Structures are given as structure tokens and as C-alpha cells.
LOTIRO-230260 format. One line per 4 residues: number of its first residue (from 1); their letters; for each residue x, y, z of C-alpha. Coordinates in steps of 0.02 Angstrom, whole numbers, padded with zeros to 5 digits. Each point is the difference from the previous one (the first is absolute). Example, Ala and Ser with C-alpha at 12.3 -4.5 7.8 and 13.67 -1.06 7.14 Angstrom:
<kolmars>
1 = AS = 00615,-00225,00390 | 00069,00172,-00033
</kolmars>
This chain:
<kolmars>
1 = MNYT = 02215,-00288,-00874 | 00098,00154,-00056 | 00010,00169,00096 | -00137,00079,-00108
5 = KWHR = -00119,-00135,00047 | 00043,00009,00180 | -00022,00189,-00006 | -00170,-00017,-00080
9 = VGLL = -00055,-00128,00126 | 00059,00107,00138 | -00097,00151,-00062 | -00157,-00106,-00019
13 = MILA = 00018,-00061,00175 | 00023,00175,00069 | -00152,00058,-00103 | -00107,-00143,00072
17 = VVLS = 00043,00049,00178 | -00035,00183,-00031 | -00164,-00034,-00094 | -00059,-00127,00136
21 = SCKL = 00028,00130,00136 | -00136,00121,-00054 | -00180,-00005,-00061 | 00045,00031,-00185
25 = GRFV = 00129,-00132,00002 | -00122,-00127,00070 | -00128,00052,-00130 | 00134,-00023,-00137
29 = VYNF = 00057,-00170,00070 | -00174,-00073,00043 | -00089,00091,-00142 | -00180,-00044,00046
33 = ADIK = -00103,-00091,00126 | 00036,-00181,00000 | -00077,-00155,00091 | 00172,-00029,00085
37 = DYKK = 00005,00177,00077 | -00026,-00063,00173 | 00181,-00055,-00007 | 00060,00172,-00040
41 = FPSR = -00065,00099,00149 | 00023,-00018,00186 | -00157,-00056,00093 | -00078,-00034,00165
45 = ALVS = -00048,-00175,00040 | -00177,-00073,00022 | 00000,-00160,00102 | -00125,-00143,-00037
49 = HERK = -00115,-00053,00142 | 00042,-00162,00087 | -00176,-00058,-00046 | -00026,00005,-00191
53 = FRFD = -00163,00032,-00084 | -00019,-00104,-00154 | -00141,-00002,-00125 | -00088,-00163,-00040
57 = STSN = 00031,-00066,-00177 | -00086,-00104,-00127 | 00055,-00096,-00154 | -00174,00028,-00074
61 = GKYP = -00004,00187,-00007 | -00134,00085,-00105 | 00096,00108,-00122 | 00009,00001,-00191
65 = KAIK = 00124,-00132,-00063 | 00001,00095,-00170 | -00050,00179,-00032 | -00009,00133,-00140
69 = VGNR = 00089,00161,00029 | -00014,00165,-00097 | -00021,-00029,-00187 | 00060,-00183,-00001
73 = KDSI = -00110,-00118,-00102 | 00064,-00152,00088 | 00005,-00047,00183 | 00158,-00010,00103
77 = SLDR = 00029,-00096,00161 | 00007,00100,00157 | 00177,-00056,00042 | 00064,00047,-00172
81 = LLES = -00087,00166,00001 | 00079,00048,00168 | 00173,-00061,-00046 | 00003,00083,-00169
85 = HSTV = -00053,00170,00075 | 00138,00019,00124 | -00088,-00068,00156 | 00108,-00081,00140
89 = AFLI = -00138,-00041,00123 | -00188,-00017,-00011 | -00126,-00052,00131 | -00187,-00013,-00003
93 = IRND = -00078,-00023,00173 | -00189,-00024,00018 | -00089,-00039,00166 | 00166,-00006,00082
97 = TIQY = 00061,-00138,-00108 | 00139,00016,-00131 | -00083,-00050,-00167 | 00157,00034,-00106
101 = EKYF = 00180,00032,00049 | 00141,-00001,-00124 | 00172,00075,-00016 | 00103,00036,-00157
105 = KGYN = 00167,00051,-00063 | 00098,-00081,00139 | -00103,00069,00143 | -00085,-00105,00128
109 = RESI = -00102,00015,00167 | 00151,00059,00096 | 00054,00137,-00121 | 00010,00173,00067
113 = IPSF = -00089,00124,-00116 | -00005,00193,00028 | -00173,00079,00015 | 00039,00162,-00084
117 = SMAK = -00152,00115,00017 | -00107,-00135,00085 | 00088,00066,00156 | -00108,00157,-00023
121 = SVTS = -00153,-00106,00049 | 00095,-00068,00154 | 00047,00172,00052 | -00188,00044,-00004
125 = ILIG = -00042,-00143,00106 | 00131,00056,00125 | -00075,00174,00006 | -00171,-00082,00039
129 = CAID = 00083,-00098,00138 | 00078,00159,00069 | -00170,00085,00001 | -00072,-00151,00088
133 = DGLI = 00140,00011,00129 | -00027,00188,00030 | 00169,00043,-00071 | -00078,00101,-00139
137 = KSVD = -00161,00093,00036 | -00085,-00004,-00172 | 00032,00009,-00185 | -00056,00184,00004
141 = EPVT = 00155,00057,00105 | 00122,00110,-00096 | 00165,-00090,-00035 | 00091,00143,00087
145 = HYLP = -00069,-00064,00167 | 00129,-00138,-00020 | 00121,00082,-00120 | 00006,00183,00058
149 = ELEK = 00158,00032,-00105 | -00110,-00008,-00160 | -00100,00153,00058 | 00125,00111,-00085
153 = NGFG = -00030,-00093,-00165 | -00183,00034,00000 | -00067,-00165,00067 | -00113,00078,00139
157 = KVTI = -00155,-00042,-00106 | 00054,-00178,-00046 | -00090,-00130,00099 | 00042,-00187,00025
161 = KHLL = -00156,-00036,-00105 | 00074,00102,-00146 | 00154,-00108,00006 | -00104,-00161,00008
165 = QMTS = -00106,00057,-00143 | 00143,00066,-00108 | -00081,00167,00000 | 00137,00105,00088
169 = ALDF = 00056,00103,-00155 | 00174,-00064,00037 | 00129,00057,-00126 | 00083,-00167,-00035
173 = SESY = 00066,-00085,-00156 | -00056,-00179,00002 | 00116,-00044,-00145 | 00132,-00130,00039
177 = FNPF = 00084,00036,-00168 | 00056,00175,00058 | 00155,-00019,00108 | -00022,00178,00064
181 = GEAA = -00185,-00022,00047 | -00078,-00024,00170 | -00045,-00185,-00025 | 00183,-00044,-00044
185 = SFYY = 00061,00100,00149 | -00123,-00095,00118 | 00035,-00168,-00073 | 00189,00011,-00021
189 = GRNL = 00045,00137,00126 | 00074,-00024,00171 | -00089,00137,00097 | -00190,-00010,-00015
193 = KREV = -00030,00127,00141 | 00103,00129,-00093 | -00098,-00032,-00161 | -00161,00012,00090
197 = SKLK = 00050,00164,00078 | 00022,00073,-00178 | -00174,-00044,-00057 | -00114,00140,-00063
201 = LKGE = -00182,00015,-00058 | -00055,00048,-00179 | -00177,00043,00036 | -00142,-00001,00124
205 = PGKT = -00022,-00164,00098 | -00166,-00094,-00019 | -00034,00043,-00186 | 00082,-00129,-00111
209 = FDYV = 00055,-00187,00007 | 00182,-00014,-00040 | 00086,-00168,00038 | 00178,00036,00061
213 = SGNT = 00105,-00100,00126 | 00047,00155,00100 | -00178,-00008,00078 | 00037,-00175,00071
217 = QLLG = 00176,00051,00063 | -00082,00143,00088 | -00122,-00122,00079 | 00145,-00101,00056
221 = EVLA = 00080,00149,00080 | -00162,00044,00085 | -00011,-00173,00068 | 00179,-00002,00058
225 = SALK = -00029,00164,00090 | -00155,-00069,00083 | 00091,-00156,00059 | 00123,00102,00103
229 = GKTV = 00162,-00097,-00013 | -00073,-00167,-00064 | 00043,-00039,-00182 | -00132,-00023,-00132
233 = TQYF = 00068,-00177,-00027 | -00020,-00034,00189 | -00177,00057,-00008 | -00033,-00108,-00156
237 = QEKL = 00071,-00150,00091 | -00110,00037,00155 | -00161,00039,-00088 | 00001,-00110,-00154
241 = WTPL = 00153,-00116,-00026 | -00021,-00092,00166 | -00190,-00003,00016 | -00016,-00061,-00184
245 = EMEY = 00117,-00148,00048 | 00108,00030,-00153 | 00082,-00162,-00066 | 00165,00082,-00039
249 = DGSW = 00115,00137,00056 | -00005,00162,-00100 | 00074,00170,-00002 | -00035,00184,-00040
253 = SIDK = 00133,00091,-00099 | 00074,00160,00076 | 00099,00143,-00076 | 00159,-00029,00101
257 = KNNG = 00075,-00125,00125 | 00010,00109,00152 | -00165,00075,00067 | -00076,-00021,-00175
261 = TEKA = -00171,00046,-00053 | -00126,-00127,-00068 | -00042,00023,-00183 | -00183,00005,00041
265 = FCCI = -00056,00026,-00185 | 00079,-00158,-00070 | 00108,-00125,00084 | -00065,-00148,00102
269 = NARA = 00093,-00161,-00039 | -00104,-00161,00031 | -00060,-00163,-00079 | -00160,-00012,-00105
273 = RDFA = -00100,-00099,00134 | 00037,00130,00134 | -00058,00138,-00116 | -00159,-00099,-00024
277 = KIGR = -00032,00019,00187 | -00011,00187,-00016 | -00139,-00031,-00126 | -00085,-00124,00119
281 = LYLN = 00003,00126,00143 | -00094,00129,-00109 | -00116,-00135,-00075 | -00053,-00031,00179
285 = KGAW = -00026,00188,00037 | 00155,00012,00108 | -00033,-00158,00106 | 00120,-00143,00017
289 = NGRQ = -00066,-00167,00070 | -00117,00087,00118 | 00112,00147,00047 | -00021,00177,-00070
293 = IVSR = 00167,00052,-00059 | -00054,00166,-00079 | -00174,00071,00022 | -00136,-00054,-00120
297 = KWVE = -00039,00186,-00022 | 00174,00037,-00066 | -00003,-00145,-00122 | -00168,00051,-00073
301 = ESTK = 00046,00185,-00002 | 00168,-00042,-00088 | -00082,-00103,-00140 | -00158,00097,-00047
305 = ADTT = 00009,00125,-00140 | -00013,00181,00053 | 00009,00140,-00133 | -00016,00144,00126
309 = EGGA = 00151,00118,00024 | 00073,-00051,-00163 | -00001,-00184,00030 | -00002,-00125,-00145
313 = DYYK = -00134,-00136,-00011 | 00133,-00130,-00039 | 00112,00035,00154 | -00022,00015,00185
317 = YQWW = 00123,00011,00147 | 00143,-00083,-00100 | -00108,-00138,-00070 | -00054,-00013,-00191
321 = LPSA = -00185,-00035,-00037 | -00007,-00089,-00162 | -00189,-00012,-00017 | -00160,00066,00084
325 = NGDF = -00032,-00174,00080 | 00095,00022,00161 | 00162,-00081,-00049 | 00169,00082,00029
329 = MAEG = 00185,-00028,-00016 | 00171,00048,00048 | 00113,00030,-00152 | 00188,00019,-00030
333 = ILGQ = 00110,00045,-00148 | 00054,-00158,-00097 | -00175,-00073,00021 | -00003,-00047,00184
337 = YIYV = -00183,-00021,00066 | -00106,-00050,00145 | -00180,-00004,-00071 | -00148,-00023,00120
341 = NPEK = -00176,-00042,-00055 | -00113,-00005,00159 | -00153,-00049,-00104 | 00082,-00150,-00069
345 = NVVI = 00105,-00034,00160 | 00156,00002,-00104 | 00179,00060,00022 | 00122,-00003,-00146
349 = VRMG = 00185,00035,00007 | 00102,00031,-00158 | 00187,00038,00009 | 00105,00030,-00151
353 = KNGG = 00163,00060,-00079 | -00104,00126,-00094 | -00181,00035,-00043 | 00009,-00119,-00151
357 = GVNW = -00122,00097,-00109 | -00156,-00068,00087 | -00145,00101,00072 | 00013,-00087,00165
361 = SDFF = -00150,00081,00086 | -00119,-00057,-00136 | 00084,-00174,00007 | -00022,-00010,00189
365 = IALA = -00186,00048,-00011 | -00026,-00138,-00131 | 00089,-00135,00101 | -00097,00051,00160
369 = GYAD = -00164,-00028,-00086 | 00051,-00163,-00086 | -00033,-00115,00148 | -00183,00054,00011
373 = RH = -00023,-00047,-00184 | 00072,-00175,00009
</kolmars>
């Protein structure tokens, strides 16, 4: 290799180091959210329980072996449909029994997959646990009771409920394509507390639904303040990971290695089967094998449509409501889902490399009703 080539290589190496040291550089290098992102960020560990809960399974599950999707005239096997639409893990659980479990594209039962925004639903559960524990008084408290530094930014009228409902009027760009927007700063940045301290409002709270991740990160900060020294991951371990007898270790990504802050809006890293247990907990109204983990009242309040104070009829307390029939789901970018249908006693987990161009909520609803017809 001649001097010019070595010079070019050296410049590229220096550029890579400089870029990787800042938010913009990480945005350029990583480009966009990816299913392997759990490897890019530091994290806090979640340790599996010595006793493992495992779903029953059957080889005679009632699910469609071949189905039609969209405008297709012919039927396609469920396996082929999932694999051809960027799915890496798919579980159908009915009556506590795995009816269908398949992995694709080199993934298997032990593969770690990031939750992305499904973490928002988990953050909501932890807020409910904190209310049960008396650490937070109610959803009607102003967030400034826990984050007084935001008073100067006009947050005195913003309540915890506004954050849960996504009706806070937060001035926040949710675009992950904009390297200078808040979403990129929250995802790729290394100082979430500083980014939170800069947040402002663009209107009156309680008027309009606007889905932005800043609301959930604020919930995470409220929770962290209420915990008084315990990390959000430690509380997650105590209230959910251990009681639900998770099968595998997991983690929650943080912004930096030393005294980092959990990315409450996005980044829990786990296996598909353990994500399914979050669905089972809410399917059973917050109870787990006879023990009430989070109050039934909180579960019902969290998953019932409420259009007052600007709320949307398809979203409640960090859970999506895909129909008017009592079903609900956690959803993450790239098509990560925990779908729960209490009427059919069904939990479905779909994890993917991307959304795959499928309307998954309609697909889940159809699958949940299939067993009753066959």
C-alpha cells in the first residue's frame, strides 16, 4: 500500500473516531434503528429467575396453515408469509399454551431482540407498580412534583396522566431521520437528563393526542425520581422480571456507561418468550399465578379507551387499542408487537427486522379469532 492509500486510511480512521464520539457521528455511522442495536449501547442487566416459567406447548395448535393476505388471490402458508415479511420470531399463545412458535432468518428461541417502543408499555406498568407501592400518589400529580427543574420550562400544568396519554403538548420531533431532532438526540445521545431538561411545550396540555417518545422518557425520569436512588432497571427486576420468572437474562439500554439513564421510551432487550410473559400478565389483569403483580384497576384503566382531555380512542397509557373489542398491544418500530386479546385468551408476539409491509394489528385480530371458528 502506498503513502496516499495509508494517508486515506488514516483520515478515515480519524473521521470514524471523531464521528463515533458524538450524537451526529453515531447517527451517521448507525444510520437508523436496527434489530442489532442492543449491541451498540451500554445497558443494565436483568437476571433471570432461578425458577423459570414456561408455557405449555402443543403440536396441534389451532392456527391457519394457509391464509390470504391483502389482495392476494391465492393462499400462502403462515410460515412463508412470516418469513417473507421480515419476521424473526412469532408466537401464538392461547389458554397458556403455545399454539405456534417459529423463528426465521437465523434467529432462534435464545436470540436477543430489542423491544424498541414496546418498552413504553413496560414503563407504564412500572408507573402503575409505583402507584401501588405509594411511591407516586396518582396520575393527576404534576410532573414537577418529581422534576421541579422543569417548572421553568412551563411544565407546571403537565400531569403524569398527560404523559401516559400522550397529551402533554410536548414540543418534540419524533423523526428518527432527522439527526438534529429530539428523537435522534434521545436515541443516540449520551446525556438523556440534559436532553430532558431542554424540553419545552408547544401548546396547552390535555387538548390533543400527539405520540412522541419524549413523553415516555419523562415518565422514566418521574419514576427514577420517585425511586430515590434505585434505578429503573432494578425496579423492573424487582417488580416484573423476577416475579414473572423470566426464562432468560435481559437488559435495558442506557445512555452512557457510568451512572447512565434508562432509555425508558425504547430499549429493553429480551427473548420473544419473555416478552410474551408481559402479555400474559396483562391478559390476567395484572395477576401472575395467584399473585397480584400490578393492581387490576391499573391494568383496566391502562387499556380502556378514554377520549377526555384530548385522549385518542386507539391509545391509552402507553398501550395501543387496535379495536373496540377490548384487545390491546405494545408496539415498537420495526414491527415489534405484544398483542393481547382477553376475549379470546390469546397473546401473540411478533418480532421483526422491519414492519414487512403487513397490517399486523388486523392480522393479529384475525388470528385470535381463528381458533373459535375451527
